[in-house]
N, C-alpha and C positions, 0 to 999 in steps of 0.2 A: 841402446848399445848393450851388448853382453859380452862377457869373456868367452873366448873360444878355447878349444883344447890346445891350440897352438900358442906357445909361450909369447906373451907380449902382443898378441893380435886381438883386435876387436872386430866384431861384425856389426855393421850399421844397417838399420832398417832401410827399406826403399823409401825414397821421398816421393810424395804425391801432394801437389798443391792445387787448390781450386783456382780457377781463373779470376775470381773476385778479389784475390789478394793483391796487394800493391805490386807494381812493376818491380822486377828483379828480386822478388821474395825468395825464389829458389836459390839463386846464387849467393844472396846475402846470408841465408840460413847455412848453406854449405861452407861459406867462408867462416862463419861463427863456429860451426861444428869443428872445422879444422883447427881454429885457434884453441878451442876448449880441449880437444884431444891432445894437442901437443903441449898444452899447459899442464894437464893433469896426468898424462901418461908419458913420462920422460923416456921410457924405453922404446917408444914408437918414434921412428925416424922418418917414415914416409907413409903415405896413404895411396892406395891403388883403387881405381874404380873403372868400370866399363860402361860405356854408353851403347844402348841397343839401337843401332842404325838400321834395324829391320822393321821396327814397329813404332818407335817413338821419335828419336832425334839423334843428331850427331854429337851432342855434348856441349851445346851452347852454354849451359849453366856451369859446366866445369871450366870452360874457357874464361867465363866472366869471374869465376871464383879464383882464378890464378893457377889452375892445374895445367900441367904440361901434357901435350899429346905425345904418346910414345909408340902407338901402333894403330894402323888401320888395316883390317884384314877381312876377307869375305866371311860371312856368317858360316859357322860350322856347329853352332850350339842350339839354335832355335829351329824346331821342326813343325811343319804344318800337316795336319791330317785333313785334306780337302773334303773327303766324303762326309765328315761330321763338323767341319768348320771350326776346329780347335787347334791350338798351338801349344807345344810343350817344349821345355828345355831338355837338352840331352841328359842333364843330371837327373831329372825326374824319371826319364825313361830307363836309364841304366843304373844309377846308384840307388834309386828309390823305387825300383820296379816292383817290389813286393807290397807297396803301399796301396791305399784305397784309390788314389788317383789313376794309377796304371791298371788296377783291377777294373775300375769303371770304364776306362778307355777300351780295354779288351772286350768287355761285355758289350759296349756300344758298337764295336767293330765286328762282333761275332767271332772272335778268335780266342783260343785257349789262353788263360793267364799264365805266362811263363816269361823267363828272362829273355829279352831280345836286345841286341845292340841297335843303335840308330841306323846303322847300315842295313841290318836285317829288316827293320821296319820299311826302309826305302825299297829294298829288293822285293818285298812283299807287295809293293805298289800302294801301300797305305799312307806313307809319309814322304815328305820331301823337305829339304832344307829351305827355309824361308829366304827369299832373295834379299840381299842387303849386306850390311857390314857391321862389324863389331869394332868399337874404338876404345883404346885403353888410354886412360889418363892417370897421371901421378902428380903428387905434390909432396914437398919435402919440408922437414923441420927447418933446415937452413941450407945455405949455399954449399957448405962442405959436404953435406950428405948428397945433395944434387950432383956435385962434382964426381962422386963415386959411381954414379949410374952407368951401367954397362951397355945400355941400349940407347940408340939416338933419340934425341928430342926432335920431333918433327914440327915443321912449320904448319900452321893451321891450313895453309894452302894445299897440304897433302890430302885433305878431305875432298876438296874439289878435284884434285888430280886423279883420285881413285873413283870419283863419281859417287862418293858416299854421303853427300849432303842430304839431310832429311830434317824437316821441320814439322812437328805435330803429326807424325806418321805419314807425311807425304814427301816423296823424293823430290829434290829441287835441282 
């Protein structure tokens, strides 16, 4: 974890666990991290996380850790470059366009290195949004904070209703 420029917010690293770990290791770790954050950072009232239903899964570990599903929407942030077989987040393409990653992408595609929006990449025929969904999960310090939420908490069946179920990178 590290402090961010935004007051009272923390950025958590991505979690990645090996399959040899005990069953439920991911959700147990997430639940422990949640307890530690709320215990040591009283100014934080809720945590927000996204599950990538385009490449990995629909958020089973968040469900098991007690997070609430608050959004299921078609992917608009992960883009595939089929000719070179790579995928990039829109944030990389747009906000970090001057970095080495996009510089190398341009070189590999044989195009000048310059700022382009994700729409421009698609119009050039070089990228396409990855099919799938993005799912938003939230968890709260306590019920009073949860009661102030201004978006609906969705039942987990909303994942199936949207056709967004994915396990280990495979649509289900």
